[in-house]
Backbone as ProteinMPNN parsed JSONL, in Angstrom:
{"seq_chain_A": "MSKRSNKKQITKGARALRFMREQAKLSLRTAAEKTGLSMSLVAHLEQGRTGILPHHLEKLVSVYGSTIQNHLMFESGATSLPQDVRSECLEIVRSMSLEQLRIVHPVLITLKQRH", "coords_chain_A": {"N_chain_A": [[-8.038, 9.399, -7.38], [-7.808, 12.52, -6.628], [-8.691, 14.749, -5.273], [-9.274, 15.993, -1.953], [-10.654, 13.788, 0.409], [-13.229, 13.015, 2.744], [-13.182, 10.563, 3.727], [-11.056, 8.092, 4.958], [-8.676, 6.086, 3.316], [-6.47, 4.084, 3.834], [-3.942, 3.163, 2.065], [-1.401, 0.842, 0.907], [0.538, 2.418, -0.228], [0.116, 4.921, 0.994], [0.596, 4.213, 3.645], [3.242, 3.484, 3.375], [4.45, 5.952, 2.847], [4.185, 7.244, 5.317], [5.688, 5.508, 6.934], [8.226, 5.8, 5.762], [8.733, 8.499, 6.27], [8.781, 8.475, 9.074], [10.969, 6.777, 9.456], [12.946, 8.424, 8.543], [13.003, 10.075, 10.61], [11.449, 12.417, 10.795], [9.126, 14.962, 11.55], [5.67, 15.633, 10.722], [5.426, 18.374, 10.262], [8.108, 19.169, 9.775], [8.688, 17.628, 7.506], [6.882, 18.773, 5.719], [7.836, 21.431, 5.618], [10.393, 21.006, 4.505], [9.788, 19.979, 2.014], [8.198, 21.829, 0.839], [5.543, 21.453, 0.674], [2.21, 21.637, 2.013], [1.532, 21.092, 5.493], [-0.898, 19.886, 6.023], [-1.437, 18.658, 3.576], [0.587, 16.698, 3.421], [-0.158, 15.153, 5.619], [-2.739, 14.345, 4.744], [-2.034, 12.796, 2.532], [-0.698, 10.676, 3.788], [-2.778, 9.642, 5.244], [-4.492, 8.675, 3.412], [-6.453, 10.326, 2.41], [-6.203, 11.79, 0.178], [-5.08, 11.287, -3.163], [-1.811, 10.082, -4.117], [0.219, 12.018, -5.899], [2.582, 11.995, -8.624], [4.519, 14.167, -8.575], [4.389, 15.008, -5.923], [5.218, 12.722, -4.61], [7.864, 12.488, -5.532], [9.095, 14.74, -4.302], [8.722, 14.111, -1.578], [9.986, 11.537, -1.147], [12.587, 12.222, -1.743], [13.281, 14.068, 0.285], [13.048, 12.316, 2.383], [15.225, 10.787, 2.081], [15.175, 8.651, 0.37], [13.926, 6.638, -2.378], [11.796, 6.683, -5.295], [11.526, 4.13, -6.285], [11.915, 2.563, -3.977], [9.61, 3.271, -2.564], [7.675, 2.255, -4.325], [8.23, -0.457, -4.102], [7.43, -0.991, -1.462], [4.736, -0.277, -1.729], [3.786, -2.123, -3.614], [4.05, -4.447, -2.243], [6.246, -6.003, -2.552], [8.333, -5.533, -0.847], [7.85, -5.829, 2.51], [6.21, -3.758, 4.889], [7.237, -3.031, 8.191], [5.238, -4.193, 10.868], [3.22, -2.085, 12.738], [1.737, -2.38, 15.397], [0.61, -0.9, 17.505], [0.051, 1.638, 16.334], [-1.72, 0.817, 14.329], [-3.836, -0.205, 15.86], [-4.634, 2.126, 17.192], [-5.536, 3.615, 15.008], [-7.741, 2.065, 14.29], [-9.363, 2.343, 16.575], [-9.795, 5.121, 16.482], [-11.433, 5.266, 14.28], [-13.803, 4.182, 15.062], [-17.256, 4.223, 16.021], [-19.048, 5.949, 18.666], [-20.782, 4.188, 19.921], [-19.657, 1.69, 19.23], [-17.232, 1.964, 20.571], [-18.13, 1.962, 23.201], [-18.809, -0.703, 23.446], [-16.356, -2.092, 23.202], [-14.864, -1.011, 25.231], [-14.991, -2.185, 27.962], [-13.484, -4.529, 27.527], [-10.969, -3.508, 26.821], [-10.302, -2.205, 29.224], [-10.104, -4.42, 30.957], [-7.913, -5.77, 29.772], [-5.932, -3.85, 30.144], [-5.709, -3.844, 32.938], [-4.558, -6.303, 33.39], [-2.027, -5.949, 32.548]], "CA_chain_A": [[-8.537, 10.232, -6.313], [-6.884, 13.622, -6.484], [-9.217, 15.731, -4.335], [-9.356, 15.542, -0.577], [-11.859, 13.058, 0.759], [-13.465, 12.904, 4.18], [-13.032, 9.158, 4.078], [-9.69, 7.594, 4.89], [-8.449, 4.807, 2.674], [-5.032, 3.977, 4.029], [-3.399, 2.188, 1.138], [-0.004, 0.504, 1.169], [1.319, 3.577, -0.627], [-0.017, 5.927, 2.053], [1.295, 3.663, 4.811], [4.677, 3.536, 3.065], [4.902, 7.337, 3.03], [4.326, 7.497, 6.758], [6.827, 4.718, 7.405], [9.462, 6.41, 5.257], [8.931, 9.745, 7.018], [9.177, 8.128, 10.435], [12.33, 6.245, 9.392], [13.824, 9.585, 8.363], [12.883, 10.81, 11.871], [10.908, 13.742, 10.498], [7.727, 15.225, 11.911], [4.874, 16.107, 9.584], [5.767, 19.773, 10.043], [9.433, 19.254, 9.156], [8.565, 17.088, 6.144], [6.19, 19.795, 4.919], [8.749, 22.554, 5.414], [11.497, 20.628, 3.621], [9.292, 19.686, 0.662], [7.422, 22.949, 0.321], [4.132, 21.065, 0.67], [1.566, 22.004, 3.273], [1.494, 20.011, 6.47], [-2.161, 19.169, 5.865], [-1.337, 17.785, 2.407], [1.407, 15.534, 3.794], [-1.012, 14.326, 6.489], [-3.794, 13.738, 3.922], [-1.407, 11.745, 1.718], [-0.423, 9.542, 4.67], [-4.042, 9.109, 5.755], [-5.302, 8.18, 2.309], [-7.552, 11.248, 2.105], [-5.964, 12.307, -1.169], [-4.187, 10.429, -3.922], [-0.406, 10.462, -4.17], [0.608, 12.428, -7.245], [4.015, 11.775, -8.839], [5.39, 15.266, -8.153], [4.425, 14.991, -4.458], [6.036, 11.575, -4.23], [9.27, 12.828, -5.799], [9.556, 15.649, -3.25], [8.732, 13.44, -0.282], [11.029, 10.511, -1.02], [13.874, 12.903, -1.765], [13.503, 14.581, 1.64], [13.151, 11.169, 3.288], [16.475, 10.081, 1.798], [14.811, 7.388, -0.26], [13.672, 6.707, -3.813], [10.468, 6.264, -5.75], [11.568, 2.673, -6.396], [11.667, 1.994, -2.646], [8.194, 3.453, -2.272], [6.928, 1.311, -5.148], [8.427, -1.802, -3.544], [6.526, -1.09, -0.312], [3.361, -0.181, -2.225], [3.417, -3.355, -4.312], [4.16, -5.594, -1.343], [7.5, -6.718, -2.795], [9.017, -5.373, 0.432], [6.779, -5.583, 3.473], [6.416, -2.758, 5.933], [7.142, -3.596, 9.541], [3.917, -3.991, 11.452], [3.166, -1.186, 13.876], [0.466, -2.79, 15.984], [0.044, 0.196, 18.302], [-0.527, 2.619, 15.415], [-2.877, 0.229, 13.66], [-4.931, -0.26, 16.833], [-5.11, 3.49, 17.403], [-6.323, 3.977, 13.818], [-9.023, 1.355, 14.389], [-10.144, 2.992, 17.624], [-10.206, 6.444, 16.003], [-12.473, 5.157, 13.258], [-14.993, 3.564, 15.638], [-18.334, 5.083, 16.521], [-19.16, 5.972, 20.122], [-21.436, 2.935, 20.318], [-18.659, 0.623, 19.13], [-16.267, 2.172, 21.655], [-18.768, 1.513, 24.445], [-18.788, -2.167, 23.448], [-14.99, -2.616, 23.416], [-14.258, -0.382, 26.404], [-14.729, -3.124, 29.063], [-12.402, -5.449, 27.148], [-9.722, -2.764, 26.919], [-10.025, -2.005, 30.653], [-9.653, -5.7, 31.476], [-6.564, -6.017, 29.274], [-5.032, -2.887, 30.782], [-5.523, -4.27, 34.324], [-3.684, -7.49, 33.378], [-0.678, -5.499, 32.18]], "C_chain_A": [[-7.55, 11.371, -6.095], [-7.39, 14.683, -5.512], [-9.315, 15.117, -2.952], [-10.69, 14.863, -0.336], [-12.013, 13.062, 2.272], [-13.262, 11.479, 4.666], [-11.571, 8.742, 3.92], [-9.675, 6.263, 4.156], [-6.938, 4.599, 2.709], [-4.513, 2.811, 3.196], [-1.972, 1.832, 1.558], [0.9, 1.679, 0.808], [1.296, 4.666, 0.431], [0.74, 5.48, 3.294], [2.807, 3.718, 4.607], [5.223, 4.944, 3.251], [5.118, 7.646, 4.505], [5.542, 6.763, 7.312], [8.144, 5.369, 6.998], [9.764, 7.723, 5.997], [9.41, 9.445, 8.434], [10.597, 7.559, 10.473], [13.354, 7.367, 9.221], [13.822, 10.467, 9.613], [12.446, 12.257, 11.656], [9.464, 13.841, 10.986], [6.979, 15.626, 10.642], [5.263, 17.54, 9.24], [7.11, 19.911, 9.322], [9.395, 18.734, 7.726], [7.918, 18.114, 5.227], [7.13, 20.959, 4.61], [9.839, 22.218, 4.395], [11.059, 20.356, 2.189], [8.595, 20.875, 0.022], [5.94, 22.621, 0.189], [3.51, 21.513, 1.985], [1.545, 20.794, 4.2], [0.202, 19.209, 6.32], [-2.111, 18.241, 4.649], [-0.533, 16.532, 2.743], [0.575, 14.595, 4.67], [-2.094, 13.623, 5.676], [-3.234, 12.623, 3.036], [-1.174, 10.492, 2.557], [-1.695, 8.878, 5.189], [-4.947, 8.578, 4.65], [-6.478, 9.073, 1.975], [-7.386, 11.89, 0.738], [-4.962, 11.386, -1.862], [-2.77, 10.979, -3.979], [-0.041, 10.757, -5.622], [2.123, 12.295, -7.408], [4.915, 12.917, -8.353], [5.451, 15.403, -6.632], [5.35, 13.877, -3.988], [7.515, 11.867, -4.425], [9.834, 13.713, -4.692], [9.715, 14.919, -1.92], [9.863, 12.424, -0.162], [12.422, 11.127, -1.024], [14.237, 13.416, -0.367], [13.691, 13.439, 2.642], [14.434, 10.364, 3.059], [16.23, 8.734, 1.151], [14.581, 7.61, -1.747], [12.229, 6.306, -4.122], [10.424, 4.744, -5.862], [11.319, 2.013, -5.041], [10.188, 2.114, -2.281], [7.353, 2.444, -3.052], [7.068, -0.122, -4.634], [7.536, -2.018, -2.32], [5.076, -1.14, -0.777], [2.896, -1.484, -2.878], [3.421, -4.582, -3.408], [5.416, -6.405, -1.577], [8.407, -6.64, -1.565], [7.94, -5.032, 1.447], [7.189, -4.54, 4.502], [6.377, -3.447, 7.288], [5.773, -3.273, 10.13], [4.038, -3.087, 12.674], [1.802, -1.383, 14.52], [-0.184, -1.645, 16.753], [-0.638, 1.221, 17.389], [-1.77, 2.078, 14.725], [-4.076, 0.15, 14.603], [-5.502, 1.127, 17.082], [-5.947, 3.964, 16.218], [-7.698, 3.323, 13.862], [-9.918, 2.043, 15.406], [-10.645, 4.355, 17.159], [-11.36, 6.368, 15.0], [-13.795, 4.608, 13.8], [-16.007, 4.603, 16.102], [-18.35, 5.016, 18.048], [-19.8, 4.679, 20.634], [-20.456, 1.761, 20.268], [-17.628, 0.74, 20.253], [-16.844, 1.721, 22.995], [-18.724, -0.006, 24.568], [-17.39, -2.695, 23.794], [-14.325, -2.068, 24.672], [-14.011, -1.364, 27.558], [-13.579, -4.101, 28.766], [-11.046, -4.749, 27.284], [-9.335, -2.524, 28.384], [-9.48, -3.288, 31.266], [-8.218, -6.008, 31.043], [-5.546, -5.085, 29.92], [-4.72, -3.327, 32.206], [-4.602, -5.487, 34.423], [-2.242, -7.129, 33.103], [0.078, -5.152, 33.403]], "O_chain_A": [[-6.538, 11.177, -5.421], [-6.588, 15.448, -4.976], [-9.424, 13.901, -2.793], [-11.728, 15.315, -0.821], [-11.019, 13.108, 2.997], [-13.182, 11.224, 5.867], [-10.939, 9.001, 2.896], [-10.551, 5.42, 4.352], [-6.228, 4.896, 1.748], [-4.63, 1.645, 3.572], [-1.41, 2.453, 2.459], [1.914, 1.909, 1.467], [2.326, 5.267, 0.735], [1.441, 6.274, 3.921], [3.561, 3.966, 5.548], [6.333, 5.119, 3.755], [6.126, 8.243, 4.882], [6.329, 7.332, 8.067], [9.067, 5.473, 7.805], [10.919, 8.012, 6.31], [10.336, 10.086, 8.932], [11.346, 7.826, 11.413], [14.484, 7.267, 9.697], [14.534, 11.469, 9.681], [12.992, 13.187, 12.249], [8.684, 12.899, 10.841], [7.591, 15.921, 9.616], [5.413, 17.883, 8.067], [7.231, 20.681, 8.37], [9.999, 19.327, 6.832], [8.354, 18.303, 4.091], [7.206, 21.415, 3.469], [10.168, 23.033, 3.533], [11.853, 20.483, 1.257], [8.423, 20.92, -1.196], [5.17, 23.418, -0.346], [4.22, 21.742, 2.964], [1.54, 19.644, 3.761], [0.208, 17.988, 6.474], [-2.681, 17.151, 4.684], [-0.934, 15.425, 2.386], [0.604, 13.379, 4.481], [-2.349, 12.437, 5.886], [-3.902, 11.612, 2.82], [-1.42, 9.377, 2.097], [-1.691, 7.696, 5.533], [-6.042, 8.088, 4.923], [-7.418, 8.626, 1.318], [-8.331, 12.469, 0.202], [-4.105, 10.784, -1.215], [-2.556, 12.189, -3.9], [0.002, 9.857, -6.461], [2.867, 12.463, -6.442], [5.971, 12.658, -7.776], [6.46, 15.866, -6.099], [6.161, 14.068, -3.082], [8.333, 11.527, -3.569], [10.933, 13.461, -4.197], [10.716, 15.087, -1.224], [10.615, 12.444, 0.813], [13.334, 10.61, -0.379], [15.359, 13.224, 0.102], [14.411, 13.585, 3.63], [14.694, 9.383, 3.756], [16.989, 7.787, 1.358], [14.983, 8.629, -2.307], [11.55, 5.675, -3.312], [9.398, 4.132, -5.566], [10.597, 1.019, -4.958], [9.591, 1.175, -1.756], [6.426, 1.848, -2.503], [6.127, -0.909, -4.725], [6.954, -3.09, -2.153], [4.284, -1.944, -0.285], [1.748, -1.893, -2.711], [2.868, -5.625, -3.757], [5.647, -7.395, -0.882], [9.157, -7.574, -1.281], [7.2, -4.064, 1.273], [8.344, -4.459, 4.92], [5.568, -4.35, 7.504], [5.229, -2.192, 9.904], [4.88, -3.319, 13.541], [0.847, -0.66, 14.235], [-1.394, -1.443, 16.661], [-1.773, 1.624, 17.644], [-2.757, 2.794, 14.556], [-5.206, 0.409, 14.191], [-6.718, 1.291, 17.174], [-6.958, 4.641, 16.405], [-8.701, 3.948, 13.516], [-11.092, 2.297, 15.138], [-11.797, 4.709, 17.413], [-12.162, 7.296, 14.891], [-14.793, 4.571, 13.081], [-15.652, 5.707, 16.517], [-17.737, 4.13, 18.644], [-19.393, 4.147, 21.667], [-20.438, 0.931, 21.176], [-17.201, -0.267, 20.818], [-16.129, 1.162, 23.826], [-18.614, -0.537, 25.673], [-17.255, -3.631, 24.582], [-13.32, -2.615, 25.126], [-12.903, -1.379, 28.095], [-12.803, -4.447, 29.657], [-10.092, -5.33, 27.801], [-8.161, -2.632, 28.738], [-8.503, -3.252, 32.013], [-7.405, -6.454, 31.852], [-4.422, -5.494, 30.208], [-3.578, -3.199, 32.648], [-3.938, -5.677, 35.442], [-1.334, -7.909, 33.391], [1.238, -4.75, 33.318]]}, "name": "protein", "num_of_chains": 1, "seq": "MSKRSNKKQITKGARALRFMREQAKLSLRTAAEKTGLSMSLVAHLEQGRTGILPHHLEKLVSVYGSTIQNHLMFESGATSLPQDVRSECLEIVRSMSLEQLRIVHPVLITLKQRH"}
């Protein structure tokens, strides 16, 4: 998958890129500026909207202070990524239809009130 897709397919590789960028404490904009890639491309790579090409990966991991081997370890599952429950829940909510959101809304309100 080398062309941009309207459908997200957040793979372990895409998730690893985001994790590595966040660990380097870089915004999407800063990562793009430092790599010479567009901010939209970096975002699409992290969202699984476009495939990760080797030359993009080389630039990104270098700026993130990491290596391709580290990325491959995360991608293969040899090293697990820490779970970011909040981000994963937000991704789920963003992907839901309005009808689905109407169904879960009362549950979310109830949970918020218990907090």
